[in-house]
Each structure stands twice: as C-alpha cells, then as structure tokens.
DSSP file (Angstrom, degrees, kcal/mol; ACC not computed):
  #  RESIDUE AA STRUCTURE BP1 BP2  ACC     N-H-->O    O-->H-N    N-H-->O    O-->H-N    TCO  KAPPA ALPHA  PHI   PSI    X-CA   Y-CA   Z-CA
    1    1 A X    >         0   0    0      0, 0.0     3,-1.1     0, 0.0     2,-0.2   0.000 360.0 360.0 360.0 146.7   93.3  115.4  107.7
    2    2 A X  T 3   +     0   0    0      1,-0.2     3,-0.1     3,-0.0     0, 0.0  -0.515 360.0  17.9 -71.9 135.6   92.4  118.0  110.2
    3    3 A X  T 3  S+     0   0    0      1,-0.3     2,-0.4    -2,-0.2    -1,-0.2   0.461  88.7 135.3  86.0   1.2   91.4  116.9  113.7
    4    4 A X    <   -     0   0    0     -3,-1.1     2,-1.1     1,-0.1    -1,-0.3  -0.681  52.1-144.5 -87.2 134.7   93.0  113.4  113.3
    5    5 A X        -     0   0    0     -2,-0.4    -1,-0.1    -3,-0.1    -3,-0.0  -0.783  35.7-134.5 -91.7  86.6   95.1  112.1  116.2
    6    6 A X        -     0   0    0     -2,-1.1     2,-0.5     1,-0.1    29,-0.1  -0.111  26.5-173.0 -54.3 134.4   97.6  110.3  113.9
    7    7 A X        -     0   0    0      2,-0.0    29,-2.5     0, 0.0     2,-0.3  -0.901  18.4-158.7-123.1  99.9   98.6  106.8  114.7
    8    8 A X  E     -A   35   0A   0     -2,-0.5     2,-0.3    27,-0.2    27,-0.2  -0.609   8.7-168.3 -87.6 135.5  101.4  106.1  112.3
    9    9 A X  E     -A   34   0A   0     25,-2.9    25,-2.1    -2,-0.3     2,-0.3  -0.888  32.6-103.3-116.5 148.8  102.3  102.4  111.4
   10   10 A X  E     +A   33   0A   0     -2,-0.3    23,-0.2    23,-0.2     3,-0.1  -0.563  36.5 177.3 -72.4 131.0  105.4  101.5  109.5
   11   11 A X  E     -     0   0A   0     21,-3.2     2,-0.3     1,-0.4    22,-0.2   0.855  56.2 -39.4-102.5 -53.0  104.6  100.6  105.9
   12   12 A X  E     -A   32   0A   0     20,-1.1    20,-2.9     2,-0.0     2,-0.4  -0.986  43.7-131.4-165.1 171.5  108.1   99.9  104.3
   13   13 A X  E     -A   31   0A   0     -2,-0.3     2,-0.4    18,-0.2    18,-0.2  -0.998  14.2-162.5-132.5 135.3  111.7  100.9  104.1
   14   14 A X  E     -A   30   0A   0     16,-2.3    16,-2.8    -2,-0.4     2,-0.5  -0.957   3.5-158.6-117.8 138.9  113.9  101.5  101.0
   15   15 A X  E     -A   29   0A   0     -2,-0.4    48,-2.1    46,-0.3     2,-0.4  -0.974  13.1-173.2-117.0 121.9  117.7  101.5  101.0
   16   16 A X  E     -Ab  28  63A   0     12,-2.8    12,-2.7    -2,-0.5     2,-0.5  -0.942  12.2-162.6-120.2 138.3  119.3  103.3   98.0
   17   17 A X  E     -Ab  27  64A   0     46,-2.9    48,-2.9    -2,-0.4     2,-0.8  -0.970   9.1-156.8-119.1 113.5  123.0  103.4   97.2
   18   18 A X  E     -Ab  26  65A   0      8,-3.1     8,-1.8    -2,-0.5     2,-0.4  -0.831  10.6-155.6 -94.1 110.6  124.0  106.2   94.8
   19   19 A X  E     - b   0  66A   0     46,-2.5    48,-1.6    -2,-0.8     2,-0.3  -0.707   9.1-159.6 -88.5 133.3  127.2  105.3   93.0
   20   20 A X        -     0   0    0     -2,-0.4     3,-0.1     3,-0.3     5,-0.1  -0.881  23.7-140.7-114.5 145.1  129.3  108.1   91.7
   21   21 A X  S    S+     0   0    0     -2,-0.3     2,-0.4     1,-0.2    -1,-0.1   0.927  97.3  18.8 -64.3 -44.6  132.0  108.2   89.1
   22   22 A X  S    S+     0   0    0      2,-0.1    -1,-0.2    -3,-0.1     2,-0.1  -0.962 115.7  17.5-126.2 145.1  134.0  110.7   91.2
   23   23 A X  S    S-     0   0    0     -2,-0.4    -3,-0.3    -3,-0.1     2,-0.2  -0.240  98.0 -34.9  91.8 178.0  133.6  111.4   94.8
   24   24 A X        -     0   0    0      1,-0.1    27,-0.2    -5,-0.1    -2,-0.1  -0.465  61.2-112.7 -78.6 146.5  132.0  109.5   97.7
   25   25 A X        -     0   0    0     25,-0.4    25,-1.7    -2,-0.2     2,-0.4  -0.301  26.7-126.4 -71.1 162.5  128.8  107.5   97.3
   26   26 A X  E     -AC  18  49A   0     -8,-1.8    -8,-3.1    23,-0.2     2,-0.4  -0.950  15.7-156.0-113.5 132.6  125.6  108.6   98.9
   27   27 A X  E     -AC  17  48A   0     21,-3.3    21,-2.6    -2,-0.4     2,-0.4  -0.913  14.5-174.7-108.1 134.0  123.5  106.2  101.2
   28   28 A X  E     -AC  16  47A   0    -12,-2.7   -12,-2.8    -2,-0.4     2,-0.4  -0.989  13.4-169.0-133.5 138.0  119.8  106.9  101.6
   29   29 A X  E     -AC  15  46A   0     17,-3.0    17,-2.8    -2,-0.4     2,-0.5  -0.993   6.5-168.0-125.5 127.2  117.2  105.3  103.7
   30   30 A X  E     -AC  14  45A   0    -16,-2.8   -16,-2.3    -2,-0.4     2,-0.5  -0.944   1.4-169.5-118.4 111.4  113.5  106.1  103.1
   31   31 A X  E     -AC  13  44A   0     13,-2.7    13,-2.7    -2,-0.5     2,-0.4  -0.869   7.5-158.6-100.9 130.7  111.0  105.0  105.8
   32   32 A X  E     -AC  12  43A   0    -20,-2.9   -21,-3.2    -2,-0.5   -20,-1.1  -0.900  11.3-179.2-112.2 138.6  107.3  105.2  104.8
   33   33 A X  E     -AC  10  42A   0      9,-2.8     9,-2.0    -2,-0.4     2,-0.3  -0.919   9.2-159.5-130.6 156.7  104.5  105.4  107.4
   34   34 A X  E     -AC   9  41A   0    -25,-2.1   -25,-2.9    -2,-0.3     2,-0.4  -0.986  23.5-116.8-136.9 149.3  100.7  105.7  107.2
   35   35 A X  E  >  -A    8   0A   0      5,-2.7     4,-1.6    -2,-0.3   -27,-0.2  -0.709  13.0-152.2 -84.2 128.6   98.1  106.8  109.6
   36   36 A X  T  4 S+     0   0    0    -29,-2.5    -1,-0.1    -2,-0.4   -28,-0.1   0.631  94.1  48.9 -75.9 -11.6   95.6  104.0  110.6
   37   37 A X  T  4 S+     0   0    0    -30,-0.2    -1,-0.2     3,-0.1   -31,-0.1   0.892 131.8   7.2 -92.7 -46.2   92.9  106.6  111.3
   38   38 A X  T  4 S-     0   0    0      2,-0.1    -2,-0.2   -31,-0.1   -32,-0.0   0.414  92.0-118.5-121.0   1.3   92.9  108.8  108.2
   39   39 A X     <  +     0   0    0     -4,-1.6    -3,-0.1     1,-0.2     2,-0.1   0.662  55.2 159.4  68.8  18.2   95.4  107.0  105.8
   40   40 A X        -     0   0    0     -6,-0.1    -5,-2.7   -39,-0.0     2,-0.3  -0.458  26.8-148.9 -66.4 143.8   97.7  110.0  105.7
   41   41 A X  E     +C   34   0A   0     -7,-0.2     2,-0.3    -2,-0.1    -7,-0.2  -0.891  17.4 178.5-117.6 149.3  101.2  109.0  104.6
   42   42 A X  E     -C   33   0A   0     -9,-2.0    -9,-2.8    -2,-0.3     2,-0.4  -0.989  14.8-145.6-144.9 155.0  104.6  110.5  105.5
   43   43 A X  E     -C   32   0A   0     -2,-0.3     2,-0.5   -11,-0.2   -11,-0.2  -0.944   0.4-158.3-119.9 141.1  108.2  109.7  104.6
   44   44 A X  E     -C   31   0A   0    -13,-2.7   -13,-2.7    -2,-0.4     2,-0.5  -0.985  16.7-163.5-117.8 121.0  111.3  110.0  106.7
   45   45 A X  E     -C   30   0A   0     -2,-0.5     2,-0.4   -15,-0.2   -15,-0.2  -0.883   9.5-174.5-111.2 126.9  114.5  110.3  104.7
   46   46 A X  E     +C   29   0A   0    -17,-2.8   -17,-3.0    -2,-0.5     2,-0.4  -0.986  12.8 175.5-117.6 131.7  118.0  109.8  106.1
   47   47 A X  E     +C   28   0A   0     -2,-0.4     2,-0.3   -19,-0.2   -19,-0.2  -0.989  10.3 177.2-140.3 143.5  120.9  110.4  103.8
   48   48 A X  E     -C   27   0A   0    -21,-2.6   -21,-3.3    -2,-0.4     2,-0.7  -0.967  19.4-150.4-150.7 133.1  124.7  110.4  104.2
   49   49 A X  E     +C   26   0A   0     -2,-0.3     2,-0.3   -23,-0.2   -23,-0.2  -0.912  46.0 132.3-101.9 112.6  127.5  111.0  101.7
   50   50 A X        -     0   0    0    -25,-1.7   -25,-0.4    -2,-0.7     4,-0.1  -0.994  64.9-129.0-159.2 154.4  130.5  109.0  102.9
   51   51 A X  S    S+     0   0    0     -2,-0.3     2,-0.4   -27,-0.2    -1,-0.1   0.649  98.6  67.8 -82.2 -13.5  133.2  106.6  101.7
   52   52 A X  S    S-     0   0    0    -27,-0.1     2,-0.3    -3,-0.0   -28,-0.0  -0.866  93.3-112.8-107.3 141.1  132.1  104.4  104.7
   53   53 A X        -     0   0    0     -2,-0.4    -2,-0.1     1,-0.1     6,-0.0  -0.542  35.7-121.6 -71.9 127.6  128.8  102.6  104.9
   54   54 A X    >   -     0   0    0     -2,-0.3     3,-1.4    -6,-0.1    -1,-0.1  -0.277  18.3-116.3 -66.3 154.8  126.6  104.1  107.8
   55   55 A X  T 3  S+     0   0    0      1,-0.3    -1,-0.1     3,-0.1    -2,-0.1   0.808 113.3  57.3 -61.7 -29.8  125.4  101.8  110.6
   56   56 A X  T 3  S+     0   0    0      2,-0.1     2,-0.4   -27,-0.0    -1,-0.3   0.502  84.4 100.4 -84.2  -3.4  121.8  102.3  109.6
   57   57 A X    <   -     0   0    0     -3,-1.4     2,-0.9   -28,-0.0     5,-0.1  -0.695  68.5-139.4 -87.8 132.5  122.2  101.1  106.0
   58   58 A X    >   -     0   0    0     -2,-0.4     3,-1.1     3,-0.2    -2,-0.1  -0.803  15.6-171.3 -94.2 105.7  121.1   97.6  105.2
   59   59 A X  T 3  S+     0   0    0     -2,-0.9     3,-0.2     1,-0.2    -1,-0.1   0.506  82.4  55.6 -77.3  -3.2  123.8   96.2  102.9
   60   60 A X  T 3  S+     0   0    0      1,-0.2    -1,-0.2    -3,-0.0     2,-0.2   0.475 111.4  41.8-101.7  -5.0  121.8   93.0  102.2
   61   61 A X  S <  S+     0   0    0     -3,-1.1     2,-0.3     2,-0.0   -46,-0.3  -0.582  85.6 109.6-145.4  74.7  118.7   94.9  100.9
   62   62 A X        -     0   0    0     -3,-0.2     2,-0.4    -2,-0.2   -46,-0.2  -0.958  52.3-128.8-146.5 164.0  119.4   97.9   98.7
   63   63 A X  E     -b   16   0A   0    -48,-2.1   -46,-2.9    -2,-0.3     2,-0.4  -0.916  22.3-135.8-112.4 142.3  119.2   99.2   95.2
   64   64 A X  E     -b   17   0A   0     -2,-0.4     2,-0.5   -48,-0.2   -46,-0.2  -0.843  15.7-169.5-100.0 132.3  122.1  100.8   93.3
   65   65 A X  E     -b   18   0A   0    -48,-2.9   -46,-2.5    -2,-0.4     2,-0.3  -0.991   9.4-158.2-121.7 124.6  121.6  104.0   91.3
   66   66 A X  E      b   19   0A   0     -2,-0.5   -46,-0.2   -48,-0.2   -48,-0.1  -0.769 360.0 360.0-104.9 143.8  124.5  105.1   89.1
   67   67 A X              0   0    0    -48,-1.6   -47,-0.1    -2,-0.3    -1,-0.1   0.469 360.0 360.0 -91.8 360.0  125.1  108.6   87.8
C-alpha cells in the first residue's frame, strides 16, 4: 500500500531440495514476511546449485522435489 511504513514480521520459511537425475541438486530457501500495518506480503528466495549442502539449508526440515 502507498504511504505505509512497512514493519515486516517473519511468517514462515520453506526449505526445498530439488533432486536431479543428472547434475548437482538445487537447494532453495523461501522466507515469507508480512507487514503488520497493511498486510502486504513479500518473499525472499535464496537458491544454490551445488553438490554440497549450503550452511543456510536446514537438513532436518525440508521437502524433496524430483525432476
């Protein structure tokens, strides 16, 4: 909304692991936030394609997506 001084609060975080038949897997973290003033929502996506798990990836709380 126009004129809102956004105050974003953390809503939730999703961790996704994209398993590939060939090549390195992709790790993705999606953080969702909402504004307590106008209920605007935004997402911050972090993604990395690597054979090694990134430090920011939660290996105990993720979903696997296969291609």
